[in-house]
N, C-alpha and C positions, 0 to 999 in steps of 0.2 A: 563561557557565559551560558546562562540558561536561555533556551530559545524563546522568543516572543511568539505570540499567537500568529502574527503576520509572517514571522520567520518560519514557523511550522508549516503554514499554508504554502508559502513560496517553495520551500524545500520539498514538500510532499508532491506538489504539482510538477515541479521541475523533474524530480526523479521518476515519477510515474510516466511523464510525457517523453522521457528519454530512455532510461533503463527499462522501465516497465514495458514500453512498446517494443524495444529490441528483444526482450525476453519473450514477449507474447508472439512475435512474428513466427517462430518455428511451430508454435501450437496452431496459429491461424492458417499456416500453409499446410498443415497435416503432417509435418515431419516428426512431431511429438504428439502423442495422444491418439485419439480414435478417428481422426479425419479433419480435413480442412473446414474451418468454420470461423466466422467473425465473432462468435460468442465470447471468445477470450478478450476481445477489445471491449465488449460490453461489460464483462466482469471487471476489467481494469477501470472502466469508467465508474462503475458502482463503488469500487474501492476508493477511487479519488473523491467522488462526491460525498460519500458517507464518512470518509476519513476526515474531511474538512469539519464535519460536525463533531466527530469524536475528538478532534484536536482541541475544540473548545473545552470539552470535558477534561481531557488530559492536562491542558493548561491550568484549569481550575484546581485539579487534584494536586498538581505539582506545587502549588503555593503552600500546601500543608506540610511539605517536607522541609526539614530544618535548613538544608543547603539549596533548596529550590532546584535540585538536579533530578534528572530522570535516568536512572541507571539502565544498562542494557537489558537486564532481566525484566524490567518493567516494559521495555519495548517489545520483548518477546511475548509477554503476557497480553499486551495490547494487540499484537499481531494475531494471536490465537483468538482473542475476543472478536476482532474484526472478521477473521475467517469464519467463525461460527455465525456471526450476524449476516454476512453476505451469503453464505451457504444456505442458511435457513430462509433468507429472503428470496433466493432464486429457486432452490431445489425443494424445500419442504413446503413453504407457504405459497410460493409462486407470485408474490406481489412485486417482484422486480422483473419486468418483461425482458426476455431474451429472444433472439431470432430463431429459435427452434423450441420444440416442446420440451418442457423441463425434464421429462422422463428420458430424453435422449442424451442429456448431459451426464456423463459418467462422474460419479463422486470421486473416483480415482483421478480422472483427468482434471477435475476442478481442484482437488487437493494438490496434485503435482504442479499445476500451473500457479496456483496461489503461493505455494511454498517456494517455488523457484523465483517468482517475482519478489516475494517478501525478502528472501535471502539476498538477492541481487541488490535490491534497494537498500537494505540494511548495510551490507558491506560497502556499497558506494557511499552512503552517508557517513560511514565511519572512517573511510580512507580517501577516496578520490575527491570528495567535496572539500576536504581540508587541504588538498594539493592544488586543485583548480581554482577554488575561491579562497584565497589565503585569509581574508578577513571575514569569511562567512561566519565562523563561530564567535567572533568578537562583536558581531553586529546582531546577535540574538538569532542567528540562523537566516537573516535576511540577505538575499544576494542581489537584489535590485537596488 
């Protein structure tokens, strides 16, 4: 079944609040990247907040497809678009505040963090969500 807008929102928030935080912990503790910092949780928050807005757009665009489905390649393209949007908002234009000067956030660390979070969330949504929430996909992605 095609996810509803509410289903997209619920799934995005659930996965970022669980998988996203678990993946961000090693970055925040300094085990991965260039030092311990809470900036990775800020990035995760921006991904969640702005992703809710993007989901409205994705839901609208999906209605133009004949099967109303959103193939995995479109999810990859959406992830790349969100990466560019959040990166430019933090690093280039600086209109998303973070707890350190934007010059100190390495583009490599940002890209590594975003990529690992995106991949973990994508894999979880395509596998574990279907196992743990058996009726998740039959309810339009809504799990509540």
